[in-house]
C-alpha positions as CSV (number, residue, x, y, z in Angstrom):
1,M,61.1,195.7,75.1
2,T,64.6,196.8,75.8
3,V,65.5,198.1,79.2
4,V,68.3,200.6,79.4
5,E,69.9,200.9,82.7
6,D,71.2,204.2,83.8
7,R,74.9,203.7,84.9
8,P,77.1,206.4,86.3
9,A,79.7,207.5,83.9
10,T,83.1,206.4,85.0
11,A,86.4,208.0,84.0
12,E,88.7,206.0,81.9
13,A,91.8,204.8,83.6
14,P,94.9,206.8,82.6
15,P,97.4,204.9,80.4
16,P,100.4,203.6,82.3
17,K,103.3,205.9,82.4
18,R,106.0,204.9,80.0
19,V,109.3,204.2,81.7
20,N,112.5,205.0,80.1
21,P,114.4,201.7,80.0
22,F,117.8,203.5,80.1
23,L,116.9,205.5,83.3
24,A,115.4,202.3,84.8
25,L,118.7,200.5,84.1
26,L,120.7,203.3,85.7
27,R,118.4,203.4,88.7
28,N,118.5,199.6,89.3
29,S,122.3,199.6,88.7
30,W,122.8,202.3,91.3
31,R,120.6,200.5,93.8
32,Q,122.6,197.3,93.3
33,L,125.9,199.1,93.5
34,T,125.0,200.9,96.7
35,S,123.7,197.8,98.5
36,M,125.6,196.4,101.5
37,R,126.0,193.1,99.8
38,T,127.8,194.7,96.8
39,A,130.1,196.7,99.2
40,L,131.1,193.5,101.0
41,V,131.8,191.7,97.6
42,L,133.9,194.7,96.4
43,L,135.8,194.7,99.7
44,F,136.5,191.0,99.3
45,L,137.6,191.6,95.7
46,L,139.9,194.4,96.8
47,A,141.6,192.0,99.2
48,V,141.9,189.3,96.5
49,A,143.3,191.9,94.0
50,A,146.0,192.8,96.5
51,V,147.2,189.2,96.7
52,P,149.4,189.4,93.5
53,G,151.1,192.4,95.1
54,S,152.5,190.2,97.8
55,I,153.4,187.3,95.5
56,F,155.2,189.1,92.7
57,P,157.8,191.8,93.2
58,Q,156.5,195.3,92.6
59,R,158.3,198.1,90.7
60,S,157.2,200.7,93.2
61,V,158.9,198.8,95.9
62,N,162.1,197.2,94.3
63,R,162.8,197.4,90.6
64,E,165.9,195.2,91.1
65,N,163.7,192.3,92.3
66,V,161.5,192.8,89.2
67,T,164.6,192.7,86.9
68,E,165.8,189.5,88.6
69,Y,162.3,187.9,88.1
70,F,162.4,188.7,84.4
71,T,165.9,187.2,84.2
72,A,164.7,184.0,86.1
73,H,161.5,183.7,84.1
74,P,162.1,185.2,80.6
75,K,158.9,183.7,79.1
76,L,156.5,184.0,82.0
77,A,157.4,187.5,83.2
78,P,156.3,189.4,80.0
79,Q,153.0,187.7,80.1
80,L,152.4,188.6,83.7
81,D,153.5,192.2,83.0
82,R,150.7,192.5,80.4
83,F,148.3,192.1,83.4
84,F,150.1,194.5,85.6
85,A,151.4,191.8,87.9
86,F,154.4,193.9,88.8
87,D,152.4,197.2,89.2
88,V,149.3,195.8,91.0
89,Y,148.4,198.9,93.0
90,S,148.6,201.2,90.0
91,S,146.9,198.9,87.6
92,P,143.5,199.8,85.9
93,W,141.7,196.8,87.3
94,F,142.8,197.6,90.9
95,A,141.8,201.2,90.5
96,A,138.4,200.2,89.1
97,I,137.7,198.0,92.2
98,Y,139.0,200.7,94.4
99,L,136.7,203.4,92.9
100,L,133.7,201.1,92.8
101,L,134.1,200.3,96.5
102,F,134.5,204.0,97.3
103,T,131.3,204.8,95.4
104,S,129.4,201.9,96.9
105,L,130.4,203.0,100.4
106,I,129.3,206.5,99.8
107,G,125.9,205.3,98.4
108,C,125.5,203.1,101.5
109,V,126.5,205.6,104.1
110,L,124.7,208.8,103.0
111,P,121.1,207.3,103.0
112,R,121.7,205.5,106.3
113,L,123.2,208.6,107.8
114,R,120.2,210.6,106.8
115,D,117.8,207.9,108.2
116,H,119.8,207.7,111.4
117,I,119.7,211.4,112.0
118,R,116.0,211.3,111.4
119,A,115.5,208.5,113.8
120,L,117.5,210.3,116.5
121,R,115.2,213.4,116.1
122,N,112.0,211.3,116.4
123,V,110.5,210.6,119.8
124,P,110.0,207.0,121.0
125,P,106.7,205.6,119.6
126,E,103.5,205.1,121.6
127,A,103.1,201.9,123.5
128,P,101.2,199.1,121.6
129,K,97.7,198.3,122.6
130,R,98.4,194.6,123.2
131,M,101.6,194.6,125.2
132,D,101.0,191.0,126.1
133,R,102.1,190.0,122.6
134,L,105.6,191.5,123.1
135,P,108.5,189.1,123.8
136,Q,108.8,190.5,127.3
137,H,105.7,191.4,129.3
138,A,104.8,192.1,132.9
139,A,101.2,192.9,134.0
140,E,99.3,193.8,137.2
141,L,102.1,195.8,138.7
142,E,100.9,197.9,141.6
143,G,102.1,201.4,141.8
144,R,102.2,203.5,145.0
145,Q,101.8,206.9,143.4
146,A,99.3,208.7,141.3
147,P,99.5,207.8,137.6
148,A,101.1,211.1,136.5
149,D,103.7,211.0,139.3
150,Q,104.3,207.3,138.8
151,A,105.0,207.8,135.1
152,A,107.4,210.7,135.7
153,A,109.3,208.6,138.3
154,I,109.6,205.7,135.8
155,A,110.9,208.0,133.1
156,R,113.6,209.4,135.5
157,T,114.7,205.8,136.3
158,L,115.0,204.9,132.7
159,R,116.9,208.1,131.8
160,R,119.4,207.2,134.5
161,R,120.0,204.0,132.5
162,W,120.6,206.0,129.3
163,F,117.1,205.4,127.8
164,R,115.5,208.0,125.6
165,T,112.0,208.5,127.1
166,R,108.7,210.1,126.3
167,V,105.8,210.4,128.7
168,R,102.3,210.8,127.3
169,E,98.9,211.3,128.8
170,L,96.3,209.0,127.2
171,P,92.6,209.9,126.5
172,D,91.3,207.5,129.1
173,G,93.3,209.2,131.9
174,S,96.1,206.8,132.0
175,W,99.8,207.6,131.3
176,S,102.4,205.8,129.2
177,V,106.2,205.9,129.2
178,S,108.0,205.0,126.0
179,A,111.7,204.3,126.1
180,E,114.3,203.1,123.7
181,K,118.1,202.5,123.8
182,G,120.8,201.2,121.5
183,Y,121.1,203.9,118.8
184,L,124.9,203.7,119.3
185,K,124.8,200.4,117.4
186,E,123.8,202.2,114.2
187,T,126.2,205.1,115.1
188,G,129.0,202.6,115.4
189,N,128.1,201.0,112.2
190,L,128.1,204.3,110.3
191,L,131.3,205.3,112.1
192,F,133.0,202.1,110.8
193,H,131.9,202.8,107.3
194,I,132.9,206.4,107.4
195,A,136.3,205.3,108.7
196,M,136.7,203.0,105.8
197,L,135.9,205.9,103.5
198,C,138.6,207.9,105.2
199,V,141.1,205.1,104.8
200,L,140.3,204.9,101.1
201,V,140.6,208.7,100.7
202,G,143.8,208.7,102.8
203,V,145.4,206.0,100.7
204,G,144.5,207.8,97.5
205,F,145.9,211.2,98.7
206,G,148.9,209.4,100.2
207,H,149.7,207.9,96.8
208,W,149.3,211.3,95.0
209,Y,151.3,213.4,97.4
210,G,153.6,210.9,99.0
211,W,156.9,209.4,98.0
212,H,159.3,206.7,99.0
213,G,162.8,205.3,98.2
214,N,165.1,202.5,99.3
215,R,168.8,203.0,100.0
216,L,171.5,200.6,101.0
217,L,173.7,202.7,103.3
218,V,177.2,201.5,104.1
219,A,178.8,202.6,107.4
220,G,181.6,205.2,107.2
221,A,181.9,208.9,106.8
222,D,182.8,208.4,103.1
223,Q,179.5,206.6,102.4
224,G,177.1,209.4,103.2
225,F,173.7,209.9,101.6
226,C,171.7,213.0,100.9
227,N,168.1,213.1,100.0
228,S,168.3,213.3,96.2
229,L,166.5,211.1,93.7
230,T,169.7,210.1,92.0
231,Q,171.1,208.7,95.3
232,Y,168.3,206.2,95.8
233,D,168.7,202.6,94.8
234,D,165.0,202.6,94.0
235,S,162.4,205.3,94.4
236,A,158.9,206.4,93.4
237,L,157.3,209.8,93.6
238,G,153.6,210.5,93.7
239,P,152.0,212.1,90.7
240,Q,151.8,215.4,92.5
241,V,155.4,215.4,93.8
242,D,158.4,216.9,92.1
243,T,162.0,216.4,92.8
244,S,162.2,219.9,94.2
245,D,159.6,218.9,96.9
246,L,161.9,216.4,98.5
247,P,163.1,217.5,102.0
248,N,166.7,218.5,102.5
249,F,168.5,216.0,104.8
250,C,171.7,213.9,104.8
251,L,172.6,210.7,106.6
252,K,175.8,208.9,107.6
253,L,175.7,205.5,109.2
254,T,178.2,205.7,112.1
255,E,177.4,202.4,113.8
256,F,175.3,199.3,113.4
257,E,174.8,196.8,116.2
258,A,173.1,193.4,115.6
259,T,172.6,190.7,118.1
260,Y,171.8,187.1,117.3
261,Q,170.5,184.0,119.1
262,S,172.7,180.8,119.2
263,T,170.7,179.5,116.2
264,G,171.6,182.5,114.1
265,Q,168.2,184.2,114.3
266,P,168.5,188.0,114.8
267,K,167.4,189.3,118.2
268,S,167.9,193.1,117.6
269,Y,169.1,195.6,115.1
270,N,170.1,199.1,116.1
271,A,171.4,201.8,113.7
272,T,173.1,205.0,114.7
273,V,173.3,207.7,112.2
274,A,174.5,211.3,111.9
275,V,171.7,213.4,110.6
276,T,171.7,216.9,109.1
277,E,168.4,218.6,108.3
278,D,168.0,221.8,106.3
279,G,171.7,222.7,106.7
280,G,171.4,222.6,110.5
281,P,173.8,221.1,113.0
282,E,174.6,217.4,112.8
283,E,172.8,215.3,115.3
284,T,173.3,211.7,116.3
285,R,170.2,209.6,116.3
286,S,169.5,205.9,116.8
287,F,166.6,203.8,115.5
288,T,165.5,200.1,115.3
289,V,163.3,197.9,113.2
290,N,160.1,198.8,115.1
291,D,161.0,202.3,116.0
292,P,161.7,204.3,112.8
293,L,163.8,207.5,112.6
294,R,161.3,210.4,112.3
295,L,162.5,213.5,110.5
296,R,160.4,216.6,109.7
297,N,159.0,215.4,106.5
298,A,160.2,211.8,106.2
299,N,160.3,208.5,108.2
300,I,163.3,206.2,107.9
301,H,162.6,202.5,108.5
302,L,165.3,200.0,109.1
303,L,164.6,196.9,107.0
304,G,167.8,194.8,107.4
305,Q,171.5,194.6,107.3
306,G,174.5,193.0,105.5
307,Y,178.2,193.3,104.9
308,A,180.3,195.3,102.4
309,P,183.9,193.9,101.9
310,E,186.6,196.6,101.4
311,L,188.8,195.5,98.4
312,K,192.0,197.1,97.2
313,Y,193.1,196.4,93.6
314,T,196.6,197.3,92.4
315,D,197.0,197.2,88.6
316,R,200.1,196.4,86.5
317,Y,201.3,200.0,86.7
318,G,201.2,200.1,90.5
319,V,198.1,202.3,90.8
320,S,195.7,201.2,93.5
321,Q,191.9,201.6,93.9
322,T,189.9,200.8,97.0
323,K,186.2,200.0,96.8
324,V,183.7,199.2,99.4
325,V,181.3,196.7,97.7
326,P,178.0,195.7,99.3
327,F,177.2,191.9,99.0
328,L,173.5,191.1,99.2
329,P,172.5,188.3,101.7
330,V,170.9,185.2,100.2
331,D,170.1,183.2,103.4
332,G,169.5,183.7,107.1
333,M,173.2,183.3,108.0
334,L,174.0,186.2,105.7
335,T,175.8,184.3,103.1
336,S,176.1,187.1,100.6
337,E,176.7,187.5,96.9
338,G,178.1,190.4,95.0
339,V,180.6,191.8,92.5
340,A,183.5,194.2,92.5
341,Q,184.1,196.0,89.2
342,F,187.2,198.0,88.4
343,P,186.7,199.6,85.0
344,D,189.2,202.5,85.3
345,V,192.4,200.4,85.9
346,N,195.5,199.5,83.9
347,I,195.6,203.0,82.3
348,D,198.9,203.4,80.5
349,P,200.7,206.4,82.1
350,K,202.5,207.2,78.9
351,T,199.4,207.6,76.7
352,N,196.9,208.1,79.5
353,K,194.6,205.8,77.6
354,R,192.5,202.9,79.0
355,D,192.4,199.5,77.4
356,A,188.9,198.2,77.8
357,S,190.1,194.6,77.4
358,L,192.1,195.0,80.7
359,Q,189.1,195.9,82.9
360,M,188.7,193.7,86.0
361,G,185.7,192.2,87.7
362,F,185.5,189.9,90.7
363,E,182.3,188.0,91.4
364,G,181.7,185.7,94.3
365,V,180.4,185.0,97.8
366,F,181.1,186.6,101.1
367,L,180.8,184.5,104.4
368,P,180.8,186.4,107.7
369,T,181.7,183.1,109.4
370,G,183.4,180.7,107.1
371,S,182.5,177.1,107.4
372,T,185.0,174.6,108.7
373,D,184.4,172.1,105.8
374,G,185.3,174.6,103.1
375,S,181.8,175.0,101.7
376,A,180.6,178.4,100.5
377,R,178.0,178.8,103.2
378,S,178.2,180.9,106.3
379,E,177.8,179.2,109.7
380,Y,176.7,182.3,111.6
381,P,175.5,185.8,110.6
382,D,178.0,187.7,112.8
383,L,181.6,188.5,111.8
384,R,183.6,185.7,113.3
385,N,185.7,184.4,110.4
386,P,185.1,186.5,107.3
387,V,186.0,184.7,104.0
388,L,185.7,185.7,100.4
389,Y,185.2,183.2,97.5
390,L,185.9,185.1,94.3
391,T,186.1,184.4,90.6
392,A,188.2,186.9,88.6
393,Y,187.4,188.1,85.2
394,R,189.4,190.3,82.8
395,G,188.1,192.0,79.7
396,D,185.4,194.5,78.7
397,L,182.8,194.8,81.6
398,G,180.3,196.3,79.2
399,L,179.8,199.4,81.2
400,D,180.6,201.8,78.4
401,V,177.7,200.9,76.1
402,G,175.2,203.0,78.1
403,I,172.8,200.1,78.9
404,P,171.8,200.0,82.6
405,G,172.7,196.8,84.4
406,S,172.9,195.4,87.9
407,V,175.7,196.5,90.2
408,Y,175.4,193.2,92.0
409,A,176.3,190.9,89.1
410,L,178.5,190.9,86.0
411,D,177.0,191.1,82.5
412,R,176.4,187.5,81.5
413,G,176.3,188.6,77.9
414,Q,179.9,189.8,78.0
415,I,180.9,186.5,79.6
416,D,179.1,184.4,77.0
417,S,180.5,186.4,74.1
418,G,184.0,186.0,75.4
419,E,184.5,189.8,75.9
420,L,185.0,189.0,79.6
421,K,187.3,186.0,80.4
422,K,187.5,184.0,83.5
423,L,190.9,183.7,85.2
424,G,192.3,180.9,87.3
425,G,190.2,177.9,86.1
426,D,187.0,176.6,87.7
427,R,188.0,176.9,91.3
428,P,187.4,180.2,93.0
429,Y,190.0,182.2,94.9
430,V,189.7,182.1,98.7
431,L,190.6,185.2,100.6
432,K,190.5,185.9,104.3
433,Q,190.6,189.3,105.8
434,G,194.1,190.9,105.4
435,E,195.1,188.4,102.6
436,K,196.2,189.4,99.1
437,L,195.6,187.7,95.9
438,A,198.2,187.8,93.1
439,L,197.0,187.4,89.5
440,D,198.8,186.1,86.4
441,D,199.6,189.6,85.1
442,G,201.2,190.8,88.4
443,T,198.1,192.7,89.6
444,T,196.9,192.1,93.1
445,L,193.6,192.2,95.0
446,E,193.7,192.7,98.8
447,F,190.9,191.9,101.2
448,V,191.3,195.0,103.4
449,G,188.3,194.7,105.7
450,V,184.6,194.5,106.2
451,R,182.0,197.2,106.8
452,K,178.4,196.8,107.8
453,F,175.5,198.3,105.8
454,A,171.8,199.0,106.7
455,T,168.9,198.7,104.2
456,L,166.7,201.7,104.7
457,S,163.3,202.5,103.5
458,I,162.7,206.3,103.4
459,R,159.0,207.3,103.2
460,Y,156.7,210.3,103.4
461,D,153.0,210.0,103.6
462,P,151.1,213.2,104.3
463,T,147.9,211.2,105.3
464,Q,149.6,208.9,107.8
465,F,148.0,210.7,110.8
466,V,144.6,210.7,109.1
467,L,144.8,207.0,108.4
468,L,145.7,206.4,112.1
469,I,142.7,208.3,113.3
470,A,140.5,206.6,110.8
471,V,141.6,203.1,111.9
472,V,141.1,204.0,115.5
473,L,137.6,205.3,114.8
474,G,136.9,202.3,112.7
475,L,137.8,200.0,115.6
476,I,135.6,202.0,118.0
477,G,132.7,201.9,115.5
478,L,133.1,198.1,115.0
479,M,133.1,197.5,118.8
480,L,130.0,199.6,119.2
481,S,128.1,197.9,116.4
482,L,128.9,194.5,117.8
483,S,128.4,195.2,121.5
484,V,125.4,197.5,121.5
485,H,121.8,196.3,121.0
486,R,118.6,198.2,120.0
487,R,115.6,197.6,122.4
488,R,112.4,199.4,123.4
489,V,110.4,199.2,126.6
490,W,107.0,200.6,127.4
491,F,105.1,201.2,130.7
492,R,101.4,202.0,130.8
493,V,100.2,203.5,134.2
494,A,96.5,203.5,134.9
495,P,94.5,204.5,137.9
496,A,93.8,201.8,140.4
497,A,90.5,200.0,140.1
498,A,89.5,201.0,143.6
499,G,89.8,204.7,142.6
500,D,92.6,205.4,145.1
501,P,94.3,208.6,143.7
502,G,97.5,207.6,145.5
503,S,98.0,204.2,143.7
504,S,98.1,202.9,140.2
505,V,98.2,199.8,138.1
506,I,101.2,199.3,135.7
507,E,101.8,197.1,132.7
508,A,105.2,196.8,131.1
509,G,106.5,195.3,127.8
510,G,109.8,195.1,126.0
511,L,110.9,194.5,122.5
512,P,114.5,193.8,121.3
513,R,115.1,195.4,117.9
514,T,118.1,193.1,117.2
515,D,119.1,189.6,118.4
516,Y,119.9,190.2,122.0
517,P,119.9,187.0,124.2
518,G,120.3,189.1,127.4
519,F,117.3,191.2,127.0
520,A,115.1,189.1,129.3
521,D,117.5,189.7,132.2
522,E,117.7,193.4,131.4
523,F,113.9,193.7,131.3
524,A,113.7,191.9,134.7
525,S,116.3,194.3,136.0
526,L,114.4,197.3,134.7
527,T,111.2,196.2,136.5
528,R,113.2,195.6,139.7
529,G,114.7,199.1,139.3
530,V,111.3,200.7,138.8
531,E,110.2,199.1,142.1
532,E,112.6,201.3,143.9
533,V,110.8,204.4,142.7
534,G,107.5,203.6,144.4
535,F,105.8,200.4,143.2
536,K,106.1,196.7,143.6
537,E,104.9,193.7,141.7
538,G,101.5,192.5,142.7
539,T,99.9,189.1,142.5
540,P,99.2,188.1,138.8
């Protein structure tokens, strides 16, 4: 005989929901990207990616240095250029790290900001039933007021110490006081991350709408500079900046003062310039290395200084030309190298034609303080005994072919091909200030004098103030996140066992939400402070 059991019908389990693998990959990737660990890794990668920008010369800062690097390393430089070693901050890989960090920070900050606002709106939680299990605990405290009044007095004391409090009446007739403190820690943490976002945004907008240029400005009224792109030695405009957006101002270096220690190290630089803005009256302004000249829409920074010998060349027809030629420093004593080129000389007055083979070039070294042993090294950076060591060249300087070249060196190709011939053998000509050099064709070169020059960096960044505020807020947020600690304390006030309506029994507990070594002392201080509002610790 077969027995059939009656079993209740059970519904079949629904089939598992099929997950789209592509959406799952996107979700997991987003979670990984917006994690704090990824943000820290990207921040570290951004710092590492910026290292080549401090090792290799950058085109956005000084194209001349990049050209010199290519000349010194003809095989290595093109390979480095393929990886944007000379344009680090505008390279695709740097921009990729930058954007990933920006996205990661946004993904980190927004959910935490939402949770933080929600936590601020929530009231402190109810006291746990077993407060004796908390890290800090105090029991059998004798109150001197009724439970309701005692709880209100404890809440007032805690609020004076910047605790958020909540007083509750319990079903058994007792009262509890919940208090918490330290939300500024998370506020500071979020403020720090928001400041980082502002820095990233500010740097981006500063690159788009800012511009900068470098100019070597020689002293003298005849060596003035006006803010035009063609007058910069090196410049870079942001993608959203046009040449017509450059502010209208002109500069003339009227005086440059430099002081040095006995070892030759510079003590101070001070430049005095005559400034004209927007066609207004000329003003005399001074600025130093750490105190830039601030104009309406530009800041002028003083980077360094050097010397520009004033040379007068008289050709075979008696026509003279005077040039002020900056020589670039190569060491701390301002031993400087440079070149003076005279392409428009030896023009036949009968035919008014120029012979390219009679152009003159002088390449050499300038010493502000010539050495006593005759070596081509300056002994001191100040003008004590100015000396010029020059090598003369006659021939085609190669300036008419239309190929850009350095104004601080002769074309080595012209020398190697024989188009430009050296004069006077292997020994250089030595000239002191006021002396004149006579060449083999009757032409002369006179060392007239020396002028000083200042190396200026002229910049405009519309987000500079935003970056300053963001950095200050970031420091404030960092200090808050490191110095503030989250903690909670609870007090449970119950009627006295004897039934005295004017007394109560209190139990206290405390819990640090973060690592806080000083919480035990603070908890003891809180219990002592509560004693002042009407209760004292009884015998355990």
